[in-house]
PDBQT receptor file of N, H, CA, C and O in Angstrom, charges set to zero:
ATOM      1  N   MET A   1      -1.928 -18.578 -14.561  1.00  0.00    +0.000 N 
ATOM      2  CA  MET A   1      -1.123 -18.323 -15.736  1.00  0.00    +0.000 C 
ATOM      3  C   MET A   1      -0.665 -16.867 -15.724  1.00  0.00    +0.000 C 
ATOM      4  O   MET A   1      -1.450 -15.962 -15.441  1.00  0.00    +0.000 OA
ATOM      5  N   TRP A   2       0.579 -16.657 -16.026  1.00  0.00    +0.000 N 
ATOM      6  H   TRP A   2       1.216 -17.392 -16.256  1.00  0.00    +0.000 HD
ATOM      7  CA  TRP A   2       1.174 -15.324 -16.034  1.00  0.00    +0.000 C 
ATOM      8  C   TRP A   2       0.831 -14.622 -17.338  1.00  0.00    +0.000 C 
ATOM      9  O   TRP A   2       0.822 -15.248 -18.398  1.00  0.00    +0.000 OA
ATOM     10  N   ARG A   3       0.549 -13.323 -17.265  1.00  0.00    +0.000 N 
ATOM     11  H   ARG A   3       0.557 -12.815 -16.404  1.00  0.00    +0.000 HD
ATOM     12  CA  ARG A   3       0.323 -12.556 -18.478  1.00  0.00    +0.000 C 
ATOM     13  C   ARG A   3       1.230 -11.338 -18.471  1.00  0.00    +0.000 C 
ATOM     14  O   ARG A   3       1.605 -10.842 -17.408  1.00  0.00    +0.000 OA
ATOM     15  N   ARG A   4       1.573 -10.867 -19.626  1.00  0.00    +0.000 N 
ATOM     16  H   ARG A   4       1.268 -11.269 -20.489  1.00  0.00    +0.000 HD
ATOM     17  CA  ARG A   4       2.425  -9.702 -19.768  1.00  0.00    +0.000 C 
ATOM     18  C   ARG A   4       1.633  -8.449 -19.407  1.00  0.00    +0.000 C 
ATOM     19  O   ARG A   4       0.541  -8.244 -19.938  1.00  0.00    +0.000 OA
ATOM     20  N   PRO A   5       2.161  -7.599 -18.510  1.00  0.00    +0.000 N 
ATOM     21  CA  PRO A   5       1.440  -6.362 -18.197  1.00  0.00    +0.000 C 
ATOM     22  C   PRO A   5       1.403  -5.440 -19.408  1.00  0.00    +0.000 C 
ATOM     23  O   PRO A   5       2.358  -5.379 -20.182  1.00  0.00    +0.000 OA
ATOM     24  N   ASN A   6       0.308  -4.732 -19.566  1.00  0.00    +0.000 N 
ATOM     25  H   ASN A   6      -0.468  -4.781 -18.937  1.00  0.00    +0.000 HD
ATOM     26  CA  ASN A   6       0.234  -3.787 -20.670  1.00  0.00    +0.000 C 
ATOM     27  C   ASN A   6       0.579  -2.392 -20.164  1.00  0.00    +0.000 C 
ATOM     28  O   ASN A   6       0.859  -2.222 -18.977  1.00  0.00    +0.000 OA
ATOM     29  N   GLN A   7       0.564  -1.396 -21.034  1.00  0.00    +0.000 N 
ATOM     30  H   GLN A   7       0.337  -1.534 -21.998  1.00  0.00    +0.000 HD
ATOM     31  CA  GLN A   7       0.988  -0.054 -20.641  1.00  0.00    +0.000 C 
ATOM     32  C   GLN A   7       0.074   0.556 -19.592  1.00  0.00    +0.000 C 
ATOM     33  O   GLN A   7       0.532   1.351 -18.772  1.00  0.00    +0.000 OA
ATOM     34  N   VAL A   8      -1.195   0.207 -19.597  1.00  0.00    +0.000 N 
ATOM     35  H   VAL A   8      -1.567  -0.440 -20.264  1.00  0.00    +0.000 HD
ATOM     36  CA  VAL A   8      -2.103   0.726 -18.578  1.00  0.00    +0.000 C 
ATOM     37  C   VAL A   8      -1.699   0.180 -17.209  1.00  0.00    +0.000 C 
ATOM     38  O   VAL A   8      -1.651   0.933 -16.236  1.00  0.00    +0.000 OA
ATOM     39  N   ASP A   9      -1.409  -1.119 -17.123  1.00  0.00    +0.000 N 
ATOM     40  H   ASP A   9      -1.448  -1.730 -17.913  1.00  0.00    +0.000 HD
ATOM     41  CA  ASP A   9      -0.962  -1.711 -15.863  1.00  0.00    +0.000 C 
ATOM     42  C   ASP A   9       0.306  -1.012 -15.370  1.00  0.00    +0.000 C 
ATOM     43  O   ASP A   9       0.422  -0.687 -14.189  1.00  0.00    +0.000 OA
ATOM     44  N   LEU A  10       1.238  -0.787 -16.266  1.00  0.00    +0.000 N 
ATOM     45  H   LEU A  10       1.143  -1.050 -17.226  1.00  0.00    +0.000 HD
ATOM     46  CA  LEU A  10       2.500  -0.163 -15.885  1.00  0.00    +0.000 C 
ATOM     47  C   LEU A  10       2.307   1.285 -15.460  1.00  0.00    +0.000 C 
ATOM     48  O   LEU A  10       2.964   1.741 -14.524  1.00  0.00    +0.000 OA
ATOM     49  N   PHE A  11       1.416   2.022 -16.133  1.00  0.00    +0.000 N 
ATOM     50  H   PHE A  11       0.883   1.651 -16.894  1.00  0.00    +0.000 HD
ATOM     51  CA  PHE A  11       1.151   3.402 -15.733  1.00  0.00    +0.000 C 
ATOM     52  C   PHE A  11       0.541   3.454 -14.340  1.00  0.00    +0.000 C 
ATOM     53  O   PHE A  11       0.963   4.267 -13.517  1.00  0.00    +0.000 OA
ATOM     54  N   PHE A  12      -0.441   2.606 -14.058  1.00  0.00    +0.000 N 
ATOM     55  H   PHE A  12      -0.784   1.946 -14.726  1.00  0.00    +0.000 HD
ATOM     56  CA  PHE A  12      -1.065   2.620 -12.738  1.00  0.00    +0.000 C 
ATOM     57  C   PHE A  12      -0.091   2.168 -11.653  1.00  0.00    +0.000 C 
ATOM     58  O   PHE A  12      -0.195   2.617 -10.511  1.00  0.00    +0.000 OA
ATOM     59  N   SER A  13       0.840   1.299 -11.982  1.00  0.00    +0.000 N 
ATOM     60  H   SER A  13       0.924   0.934 -12.910  1.00  0.00    +0.000 HD
ATOM     61  CA  SER A  13       1.889   0.936 -11.044  1.00  0.00    +0.000 C 
ATOM     62  C   SER A  13       2.754   2.154 -10.718  1.00  0.00    +0.000 C 
ATOM     63  O   SER A  13       3.088   2.388  -9.557  1.00  0.00    +0.000 OA
ATOM     64  N   THR A  14       3.114   2.925 -11.738  1.00  0.00    +0.000 N 
ATOM     65  H   THR A  14       2.843   2.735 -12.681  1.00  0.00    +0.000 HD
ATOM     66  CA  THR A  14       3.902   4.147 -11.544  1.00  0.00    +0.000 C 
ATOM     67  C   THR A  14       3.121   5.158 -10.713  1.00  0.00    +0.000 C 
ATOM     68  O   THR A  14       3.670   5.755  -9.787  1.00  0.00    +0.000 OA
ATOM     69  N   LEU A  15       1.866   5.351 -11.029  1.00  0.00    +0.000 N 
ATOM     70  H   LEU A  15       1.420   4.866 -11.781  1.00  0.00    +0.000 HD
ATOM     71  CA  LEU A  15       1.017   6.277 -10.277  1.00  0.00    +0.000 C 
ATOM     72  C   LEU A  15       0.942   5.868  -8.805  1.00  0.00    +0.000 C 
ATOM     73  O   LEU A  15       1.027   6.716  -7.917  1.00  0.00    +0.000 OA
ATOM     74  N   THR A  16       0.786   4.595  -8.554  1.00  0.00    +0.000 N 
ATOM     75  H   THR A  16       0.716   3.905  -9.275  1.00  0.00    +0.000 HD
ATOM     76  CA  THR A  16       0.708   4.099  -7.185  1.00  0.00    +0.000 C 
ATOM     77  C   THR A  16       2.010   4.341  -6.432  1.00  0.00    +0.000 C 
ATOM     78  O   THR A  16       2.002   4.839  -5.306  1.00  0.00    +0.000 OA
ATOM     79  N   ARG A  17       3.145   3.980  -7.069  1.00  0.00    +0.000 N 
ATOM     80  H   ARG A  17       3.152   3.575  -7.983  1.00  0.00    +0.000 HD
ATOM     81  CA  ARG A  17       4.440   4.125  -6.401  1.00  0.00    +0.000 C 
ATOM     82  C   ARG A  17       4.809   5.581  -6.154  1.00  0.00    +0.000 C 
ATOM     83  O   ARG A  17       5.329   5.913  -5.088  1.00  0.00    +0.000 OA
ATOM     84  N   ARG A  18       4.550   6.453  -7.121  1.00  0.00    +0.000 N 
ATOM     85  H   ARG A  18       4.128   6.183  -7.986  1.00  0.00    +0.000 HD
ATOM     86  CA  ARG A  18       5.011   7.841  -7.021  1.00  0.00    +0.000 C 
ATOM     87  C   ARG A  18       4.053   8.765  -6.285  1.00  0.00    +0.000 C 
ATOM     88  O   ARG A  18       4.494   9.768  -5.725  1.00  0.00    +0.000 OA
ATOM     89  N   LEU A  19       2.774   8.468  -6.266  1.00  0.00    +0.000 N 
ATOM     90  H   LEU A  19       2.416   7.653  -6.722  1.00  0.00    +0.000 HD
ATOM     91  CA  LEU A  19       1.808   9.406  -5.693  1.00  0.00    +0.000 C 
ATOM     92  C   LEU A  19       0.946   8.789  -4.596  1.00  0.00    +0.000 C 
ATOM     93  O   LEU A  19       0.872   9.323  -3.489  1.00  0.00    +0.000 OA
ATOM     94  N   LEU A  20       0.309   7.693  -4.893  1.00  0.00    +0.000 N 
ATOM     95  H   LEU A  20       0.369   7.260  -5.792  1.00  0.00    +0.000 HD
ATOM     96  CA  LEU A  20      -0.747   7.197  -4.015  1.00  0.00    +0.000 C 
ATOM     97  C   LEU A  20      -0.251   6.505  -2.757  1.00  0.00    +0.000 C 
ATOM     98  O   LEU A  20      -0.883   6.616  -1.706  1.00  0.00    +0.000 OA
ATOM     99  N   ARG A  21       0.856   5.798  -2.839  1.00  0.00    +0.000 N 
ATOM    100  H   ARG A  21       1.369   5.707  -3.693  1.00  0.00    +0.000 HD
ATOM    101  CA  ARG A  21       1.305   4.986  -1.703  1.00  0.00    +0.000 C 
ATOM    102  C   ARG A  21       1.575   5.835  -0.460  1.00  0.00    +0.000 C 
ATOM    103  O   ARG A  21       1.183   5.449   0.641  1.00  0.00    +0.000 OA
ATOM    104  N   ARG A  22       2.232   6.976  -0.614  1.00  0.00    +0.000 N 
ATOM    105  H   ARG A  22       2.551   7.290  -1.508  1.00  0.00    +0.000 HD
ATOM    106  CA  ARG A  22       2.574   7.808   0.537  1.00  0.00    +0.000 C 
ATOM    107  C   ARG A  22       1.701   9.052   0.650  1.00  0.00    +0.000 C 
ATOM    108  O   ARG A  22       1.882   9.852   1.568  1.00  0.00    +0.000 OA
ATOM    109  N   GLY A  23       0.767   9.222  -0.262  1.00  0.00    +0.000 N 
ATOM    110  H   GLY A  23       0.619   8.572  -1.007  1.00  0.00    +0.000 HD
ATOM    111  CA  GLY A  23      -0.047  10.427  -0.273  1.00  0.00    +0.000 C 
ATOM    112  C   GLY A  23      -1.074  10.462   0.841  1.00  0.00    +0.000 C 
ATOM    113  O   GLY A  23      -1.612   9.435   1.255  1.00  0.00    +0.000 OA
ATOM    114  N   GLN A  24      -1.328  11.657   1.309  1.00  0.00    +0.000 N 
ATOM    115  H   GLN A  24      -0.891  12.491   0.973  1.00  0.00    +0.000 HD
ATOM    116  CA  GLN A  24      -2.399  11.873   2.272  1.00  0.00    +0.000 C 
ATOM    117  C   GLN A  24      -3.309  12.939   1.690  1.00  0.00    +0.000 C 
ATOM    118  O   GLN A  24      -2.876  14.054   1.399  1.00  0.00    +0.000 OA
ATOM    119  N   PHE A  25      -4.562  12.587   1.525  1.00  0.00    +0.000 N 
ATOM    120  H   PHE A  25      -4.914  11.682   1.762  1.00  0.00    +0.000 HD
ATOM    121  CA  PHE A  25      -5.501  13.469   0.857  1.00  0.00    +0.000 C 
ATOM    122  C   PHE A  25      -6.688  13.714   1.781  1.00  0.00    +0.000 C 
ATOM    123  O   PHE A  25      -7.284  12.778   2.314  1.00  0.00    +0.000 OA
ATOM    124  N   ALA A  26      -7.017  14.988   1.958  1.00  0.00    +0.000 N 
ATOM    125  H   ALA A  26      -6.533  15.748   1.526  1.00  0.00    +0.000 HD
ATOM    126  CA  ALA A  26      -8.075  15.359   2.886  1.00  0.00    +0.000 C 
ATOM    127  C   ALA A  26      -9.469  15.116   2.323  1.00  0.00    +0.000 C 
ATOM    128  O   ALA A  26     -10.436  14.985   3.074  1.00  0.00    +0.000 OA
ATOM    129  N   SER A  27      -9.568  15.055   1.002  1.00  0.00    +0.000 N 
ATOM    130  H   SER A  27      -8.783  15.161   0.391  1.00  0.00    +0.000 HD
ATOM    131  CA  SER A  27     -10.882  14.867   0.385  1.00  0.00    +0.000 C 
ATOM    132  C   SER A  27     -10.721  14.180  -0.962  1.00  0.00    +0.000 C 
ATOM    133  O   SER A  27      -9.615  14.052  -1.488  1.00  0.00    +0.000 OA
ATOM    134  N   ARG A  28     -11.828  13.750  -1.496  1.00  0.00    +0.000 N 
ATOM    135  H   ARG A  28     -12.726  13.854  -1.069  1.00  0.00    +0.000 HD
ATOM    136  CA  ARG A  28     -11.834  13.139  -2.820  1.00  0.00    +0.000 C 
ATOM    137  C   ARG A  28     -11.417  14.156  -3.882  1.00  0.00    +0.000 C 
ATOM    138  O   ARG A  28     -10.721  13.812  -4.838  1.00  0.00    +0.000 OA
ATOM    139  N   ASP A  29     -11.845  15.411  -3.710  1.00  0.00    +0.000 N 
ATOM    140  H   ASP A  29     -12.410  15.690  -2.934  1.00  0.00    +0.000 HD
ATOM    141  CA  ASP A  29     -11.463  16.457  -4.663  1.00  0.00    +0.000 C 
ATOM    142  C   ASP A  29      -9.957  16.707  -4.634  1.00  0.00    +0.000 C 
ATOM    143  O   ASP A  29      -9.348  16.932  -5.680  1.00  0.00    +0.000 OA
ATOM    144  N   GLU A  30      -9.357  16.671  -3.455  1.00  0.00    +0.000 N 
ATOM    145  H   GLU A  30      -9.851  16.489  -2.606  1.00  0.00    +0.000 HD
ATOM    146  CA  GLU A  30      -7.903  16.859  -3.344  1.00  0.00    +0.000 C 
ATOM    147  C   GLU A  30      -7.166  15.704  -4.023  1.00  0.00    +0.000 C 
ATOM    148  O   GLU A  30      -6.162  15.923  -4.701  1.00  0.00    +0.000 OA
ATOM    149  N   LEU A  31      -7.656  14.489  -3.846  1.00  0.00    +0.000 N 
ATOM    150  H   LEU A  31      -8.472  14.312  -3.295  1.00  0.00    +0.000 HD
ATOM    151  CA  LEU A  31      -7.067  13.320  -4.514  1.00  0.00    +0.000 C 
ATOM    152  C   LEU A  31      -7.174  13.467  -6.023  1.00  0.00    +0.000 C 
ATOM    153  O   LEU A  31      -6.198  13.236  -6.737  1.00  0.00    +0.000 OA
ATOM    154  N   ALA A  32      -8.343  13.847  -6.516  1.00  0.00    +0.000 N 
ATOM    155  H   ALA A  32      -9.136  14.035  -5.936  1.00  0.00    +0.000 HD
ATOM    156  CA  ALA A  32      -8.539  14.015  -7.964  1.00  0.00    +0.000 C 
ATOM    157  C   ALA A  32      -7.611  15.090  -8.518  1.00  0.00    +0.000 C 
ATOM    158  O   ALA A  32      -7.050  14.925  -9.601  1.00  0.00    +0.000 OA
ATOM    159  N   ALA A  33      -7.447  16.184  -7.787  1.00  0.00    +0.000 N 
ATOM    160  H   ALA A  33      -7.903  16.318  -6.908  1.00  0.00    +0.000 HD
ATOM    161  CA  ALA A  33      -6.555  17.258  -8.233  1.00  0.00    +0.000 C 
ATOM    162  C   ALA A  33      -5.106  16.778  -8.257  1.00  0.00    +0.000 C 
ATOM    163  O   ALA A  33      -4.361  17.114  -9.178  1.00  0.00    +0.000 OA
ATOM    164  N   ALA A  34      -4.699  16.004  -7.263  1.00  0.00    +0.000 N 
ATOM    165  H   ALA A  34      -5.304  15.731  -6.515  1.00  0.00    +0.000 HD
ATOM    166  CA  ALA A  34      -3.333  15.469  -7.220  1.00  0.00    +0.000 C 
ATOM    167  C   ALA A  34      -3.086  14.517  -8.394  1.00  0.00    +0.000 C 
ATOM    168  O   ALA A  34      -2.016  14.548  -9.002  1.00  0.00    +0.000 OA
ATOM    169  N   ILE A  35      -4.058  13.683  -8.708  1.00  0.00    +0.000 N 
ATOM    170  H   ILE A  35      -4.927  13.658  -8.214  1.00  0.00    +0.000 HD
ATOM    171  CA  ILE A  35      -3.918  12.764  -9.838  1.00  0.00    +0.000 C 
ATOM    172  C   ILE A  35      -3.842  13.544 -11.141  1.00  0.00    +0.000 C 
ATOM    173  O   ILE A  35      -3.011  13.231 -11.993  1.00  0.00    +0.000 OA
ATOM    174  N   ASP A  36      -4.694  14.556 -11.316  1.00  0.00    +0.000 N 
ATOM    175  H   ASP A  36      -5.370  14.811 -10.624  1.00  0.00    +0.000 HD
ATOM    176  CA  ASP A  36      -4.638  15.383 -12.531  1.00  0.00    +0.000 C 
ATOM    177  C   ASP A  36      -3.277  16.040 -12.687  1.00  0.00    +0.000 C 
ATOM    178  O   ASP A  36      -2.708  16.045 -13.779  1.00  0.00    +0.000 OA
ATOM    179  N   THR A  37      -2.751  16.595 -11.598  1.00  0.00    +0.000 N 
ATOM    180  H   THR A  37      -3.213  16.591 -10.711  1.00  0.00    +0.000 HD
ATOM    181  CA  THR A  37      -1.431  17.242 -11.632  1.00  0.00    +0.000 C 
ATOM    182  C   THR A  37      -0.353  16.231 -11.982  1.00  0.00    +0.000 C 
ATOM    183  O   THR A  37       0.534  16.518 -12.785  1.00  0.00    +0.000 OA
ATOM    184  N   PHE A  38      -0.427  15.037 -11.376  1.00  0.00    +0.000 N 
ATOM    185  H   PHE A  38      -1.148  14.803 -10.724  1.00  0.00    +0.000 HD
ATOM    186  CA  PHE A  38       0.549  13.992 -11.668  1.00  0.00    +0.000 C 
ATOM    187  C   PHE A  38       0.512  13.593 -13.141  1.00  0.00    +0.000 C 
ATOM    188  O   PHE A  38       1.556  13.476 -13.782  1.00  0.00    +0.000 OA
ATOM    189  N   VAL A  39      -0.685  13.385 -13.674  1.00  0.00    +0.000 N 
ATOM    190  H   VAL A  39      -1.534  13.480 -13.153  1.00  0.00    +0.000 HD
ATOM    191  CA  VAL A  39      -0.822  12.944 -15.069  1.00  0.00    +0.000 C 
ATOM    192  C   VAL A  39      -0.259  13.993 -16.020  1.00  0.00    +0.000 C 
ATOM    193  O   VAL A  39       0.445  13.651 -16.969  1.00  0.00    +0.000 OA
ATOM    194  N   LEU A  40      -0.561  15.265 -15.778  1.00  0.00    +0.000 N 
ATOM    195  H   LEU A  40      -1.133  15.543 -15.006  1.00  0.00    +0.000 HD
ATOM    196  CA  LEU A  40      -0.033  16.327 -16.641  1.00  0.00    +0.000 C 
ATOM    197  C   LEU A  40       1.486  16.388 -16.586  1.00  0.00    +0.000 C 
ATOM    198  O   LEU A  40       2.139  16.515 -17.622  1.00  0.00    +0.000 OA
ATOM    199  N   ALA A  41       2.058  16.298 -15.382  1.00  0.00    +0.000 N 
ATOM    200  H   ALA A  41       1.528  16.195 -14.540  1.00  0.00    +0.000 HD
ATOM    201  CA  ALA A  41       3.518  16.331 -15.241  1.00  0.00    +0.000 C 
ATOM    202  C   ALA A  41       4.142  15.085 -15.864  1.00  0.00    +0.000 C 
ATOM    203  O   ALA A  41       5.183  15.175 -16.515  1.00  0.00    +0.000 OA
ATOM    204  N   TYR A  42       3.520  13.931 -15.673  1.00  0.00    +0.000 N 
ATOM    205  H   TYR A  42       2.675  13.858 -15.144  1.00  0.00    +0.000 HD
ATOM    206  CA  TYR A  42       4.034  12.682 -16.249  1.00  0.00    +0.000 C 
ATOM    207  C   TYR A  42       4.031  12.765 -17.777  1.00  0.00    +0.000 C 
ATOM    208  O   TYR A  42       5.004  12.383 -18.426  1.00  0.00    +0.000 OA
ATOM    209  N   ASP A  43       2.940  13.264 -18.341  1.00  0.00    +0.000 N 
ATOM    210  H   ASP A  43       2.149  13.575 -17.813  1.00  0.00    +0.000 HD
ATOM    211  CA  ASP A  43       2.848  13.392 -19.798  1.00  0.00    +0.000 C 
ATOM    212  C   ASP A  43       3.909  14.343 -20.342  1.00  0.00    +0.000 C 
ATOM    213  O   ASP A  43       4.452  14.128 -21.425  1.00  0.00    +0.000 OA
ATOM    214  N   GLU A  44       4.198  15.388 -19.586  1.00  0.00    +0.000 N 
ATOM    215  H   GLU A  44       3.757  15.562 -18.706  1.00  0.00    +0.000 HD
ATOM    216  CA  GLU A  44       5.157  16.402 -20.029  1.00  0.00    +0.000 C 
ATOM    217  C   GLU A  44       6.600  15.908 -19.983  1.00  0.00    +0.000 C 
ATOM    218  O   GLU A  44       7.384  16.195 -20.887  1.00  0.00    +0.000 OA
ATOM    219  N   HIS A  45       6.957  15.159 -18.921  1.00  0.00    +0.000 N 
ATOM    220  H   HIS A  45       6.320  14.926 -18.186  1.00  0.00    +0.000 HD
ATOM    221  CA  HIS A  45       8.367  14.855 -18.679  1.00  0.00    +0.000 C 
ATOM    222  C   HIS A  45       8.744  13.383 -18.764  1.00  0.00    +0.000 C 
ATOM    223  O   HIS A  45       9.849  13.061 -19.200  1.00  0.00    +0.000 OA
ATOM    224  N   ASP A  46       7.862  12.490 -18.362  1.00  0.00    +0.000 N 
ATOM    225  H   ASP A  46       6.964  12.752 -18.008  1.00  0.00    +0.000 HD
ATOM    226  CA  ASP A  46       8.252  11.086 -18.198  1.00  0.00    +0.000 C 
ATOM    227  C   ASP A  46       7.658  10.125 -19.217  1.00  0.00    +0.000 C 
ATOM    228  O   ASP A  46       8.150   9.008 -19.375  1.00  0.00    +0.000 OA
ATOM    229  N   ALA A  47       6.624  10.539 -19.896  1.00  0.00    +0.000 N 
ATOM    230  H   ALA A  47       6.224  11.447 -19.767  1.00  0.00    +0.000 HD
ATOM    231  CA  ALA A  47       5.917   9.596 -20.772  1.00  0.00    +0.000 C 
ATOM    232  C   ALA A  47       6.805   9.156 -21.927  1.00  0.00    +0.000 C 
ATOM    233  O   ALA A  47       7.360   9.973 -22.662  1.00  0.00    +0.000 OA
ATOM    234  N   LYS A  48       6.920   7.858 -22.062  1.00  0.00    +0.000 N 
ATOM    235  H   LYS A  48       6.469   7.194 -21.466  1.00  0.00    +0.000 HD
ATOM    236  CA  LYS A  48       7.617   7.256 -23.195  1.00  0.00    +0.000 C 
ATOM    237  C   LYS A  48       7.149   5.807 -23.289  1.00  0.00    +0.000 C 
ATOM    238  O   LYS A  48       6.709   5.240 -22.289  1.00  0.00    +0.000 OA
ATOM    239  N   PRO A  49       7.233   5.213 -24.442  1.00  0.00    +0.000 N 
ATOM    240  CA  PRO A  49       6.781   3.826 -24.559  1.00  0.00    +0.000 C 
ATOM    241  C   PRO A  49       7.618   2.903 -23.670  1.00  0.00    +0.000 C 
ATOM    242  O   PRO A  49       8.833   3.066 -23.555  1.00  0.00    +0.000 OA
ATOM    243  N   TYR A  50       6.955   1.942 -23.051  1.00  0.00    +0.000 N 
ATOM    244  H   TYR A  50       5.968   1.810 -23.144  1.00  0.00    +0.000 HD
ATOM    245  CA  TYR A  50       7.672   0.946 -22.277  1.00  0.00    +0.000 C 
ATOM    246  C   TYR A  50       8.273  -0.068 -23.239  1.00  0.00    +0.000 C 
ATOM    247  O   TYR A  50       7.641  -0.458 -24.220  1.00  0.00    +0.000 OA
ATOM    248  N   ARG A  51       9.478  -0.482 -22.955  1.00  0.00    +0.000 N 
ATOM    249  H   ARG A  51       9.992  -0.165 -22.158  1.00  0.00    +0.000 HD
ATOM    250  CA  ARG A  51      10.128  -1.509 -23.773  1.00  0.00    +0.000 C 
ATOM    251  C   ARG A  51      10.158  -2.792 -22.944  1.00  0.00    +0.000 C 
ATOM    252  O   ARG A  51      10.882  -2.882 -21.952  1.00  0.00    +0.000 OA
ATOM    253  N   TRP A  52       9.385  -3.762 -23.349  1.00  0.00    +0.000 N 
ATOM    254  H   TRP A  52       8.797  -3.689 -24.155  1.00  0.00    +0.000 HD
ATOM    255  CA  TRP A  52       9.277  -5.008 -22.621  1.00  0.00    +0.000 C 
ATOM    256  C   TRP A  52      10.345  -5.958 -23.128  1.00  0.00    +0.000 C 
ATOM    257  O   TRP A  52      10.377  -6.272 -24.318  1.00  0.00    +0.000 OA
ATOM    258  N   ILE A  53      11.229  -6.425 -22.239  1.00  0.00    +0.000 N 
ATOM    259  H   ILE A  53      11.203  -6.169 -21.272  1.00  0.00    +0.000 HD
ATOM    260  CA  ILE A  53      12.328  -7.277 -22.684  1.00  0.00    +0.000 C 
ATOM    261  C   ILE A  53      12.227  -8.701 -22.165  1.00  0.00    +0.000 C 
ATOM    262  O   ILE A  53      12.977  -9.569 -22.611  1.00  0.00    +0.000 OA
ATOM    263  N   TYR A  54      11.312  -8.964 -21.227  1.00  0.00    +0.000 N 
ATOM    264  H   TYR A  54      10.703  -8.259 -20.864  1.00  0.00    +0.000 HD
ATOM    265  CA  TYR A  54      11.164 -10.314 -20.704  1.00  0.00    +0.000 C 
ATOM    266  C   TYR A  54      10.512 -11.193 -21.763  1.00  0.00    +0.000 C 
ATOM    267  O   TYR A  54       9.481 -10.825 -22.326  1.00  0.00    +0.000 OA
ATOM    268  N   ASP A  55      11.099 -12.340 -22.036  1.00  0.00    +0.000 N 
ATOM    269  H   ASP A  55      11.937 -12.639 -21.579  1.00  0.00    +0.000 HD
ATOM    270  CA  ASP A  55      10.620 -13.192 -23.122  1.00  0.00    +0.000 C 
ATOM    271  C   ASP A  55       9.702 -14.331 -22.660  1.00  0.00    +0.000 C 
ATOM    272  O   ASP A  55       9.271 -15.147 -23.475  1.00  0.00    +0.000 OA
ATOM    273  N   GLY A  56       9.407 -14.387 -21.370  1.00  0.00    +0.000 N 
ATOM    274  H   GLY A  56       9.758 -13.724 -20.708  1.00  0.00    +0.000 HD
ATOM    275  CA  GLY A  56       8.504 -15.423 -20.881  1.00  0.00    +0.000 C 
ATOM    276  C   GLY A  56       9.199 -16.688 -20.395  1.00  0.00    +0.000 C 
ATOM    277  O   GLY A  56       8.541 -17.593 -19.880  1.00  0.00    +0.000 OA
ATOM    278  N   SER A  57      10.514 -16.766 -20.549  1.00  0.00    +0.000 N 
ATOM    279  H   SER A  57      11.048 -16.031 -20.967  1.00  0.00    +0.000 HD
ATOM    280  CA  SER A  57      11.223 -17.951 -20.070  1.00  0.00    +0.000 C 
ATOM    281  C   SER A  57      11.252 -17.956 -18.545  1.00  0.00    +0.000 C 
ATOM    282  O   SER A  57      11.237 -16.891 -17.928  1.00  0.00    +0.000 OA
ATOM    283  N   PRO A  58      11.294 -19.139 -17.928  1.00  0.00    +0.000 N 
ATOM    284  CA  PRO A  58      11.289 -19.208 -16.465  1.00  0.00    +0.000 C 
ATOM    285  C   PRO A  58      12.477 -18.462 -15.862  1.00  0.00    +0.000 C 
ATOM    286  O   PRO A  58      13.597 -18.529 -16.369  1.00  0.00    +0.000 OA
ATOM    287  N   LEU A  59      12.209 -17.753 -14.772  1.00  0.00    +0.000 N 
ATOM    288  H   LEU A  59      11.300 -17.698 -14.360  1.00  0.00    +0.000 HD
ATOM    289  CA  LEU A  59      13.274 -17.018 -14.088  1.00  0.00    +0.000 C 
ATOM    290  C   LEU A  59      13.997 -17.966 -13.137  1.00  0.00    +0.000 C 
ATOM    291  O   LEU A  59      13.387 -18.884 -12.588  1.00  0.00    +0.000 OA
ATOM    292  N   LYS A  60      15.281 -17.748 -12.946  1.00  0.00    +0.000 N 
ATOM    293  H   LYS A  60      15.776 -17.002 -13.392  1.00  0.00    +0.000 HD
ATOM    294  CA  LYS A  60      16.074 -18.584 -12.054  1.00  0.00    +0.000 C 
ATOM    295  C   LYS A  60      16.409 -17.803 -10.803  1.00  0.00    +0.000 C 
ATOM    296  O   LYS A  60      16.778 -16.630 -10.869  1.00  0.00    +0.000 OA
ATOM    297  N   ALA A  61      16.278 -18.461  -9.657  1.00  0.00    +0.000 N 
ATOM    298  H   ALA A  61      15.978 -19.413  -9.604  1.00  0.00    +0.000 HD
ATOM    299  CA  ALA A  61      16.639 -17.836  -8.382  1.00  0.00    +0.000 C 
ATOM    300  C   ALA A  61      18.155 -17.771  -8.266  1.00  0.00    +0.000 C 
ATOM    301  O   ALA A  61      18.854 -18.709  -8.648  1.00  0.00    +0.000 OA
ATOM    302  N   ALA A  62      18.645 -16.689  -7.751  1.00  0.00    +0.000 N 
ATOM    303  H   ALA A  62      18.077 -15.927  -7.440  1.00  0.00    +0.000 HD
ATOM    304  CA  ALA A  62      20.108 -16.519  -7.615  1.00  0.00    +0.000 C 
ATOM    305  C   ALA A  62      20.623 -17.255  -6.399  1.00  0.00    +0.000 C 
ATOM    306  O   ALA A  62      21.823 -17.229  -6.123  1.00  0.00    +0.000 OA
TER     307      ALA A  62
C-alpha cells in the first residue's frame, strides 16, 4: 500500500540527493560536519513547507 511521504522523508531525500550521494568523507566526524553544515545552510536558504499536490488517484503512463 502506498503512503504519502511526510516532511521528514522529503528532507532526507533532499539530503541524500544534494550531499550524500556524491559525497566522499574521510571519517565519521567529517560526514557529521558536512551534514551539520548542510542543515544550517538548508535552514537558512531553502527551508519552506512542502506543498503536496498528489491526490492519490492512479497515475497514467504516457
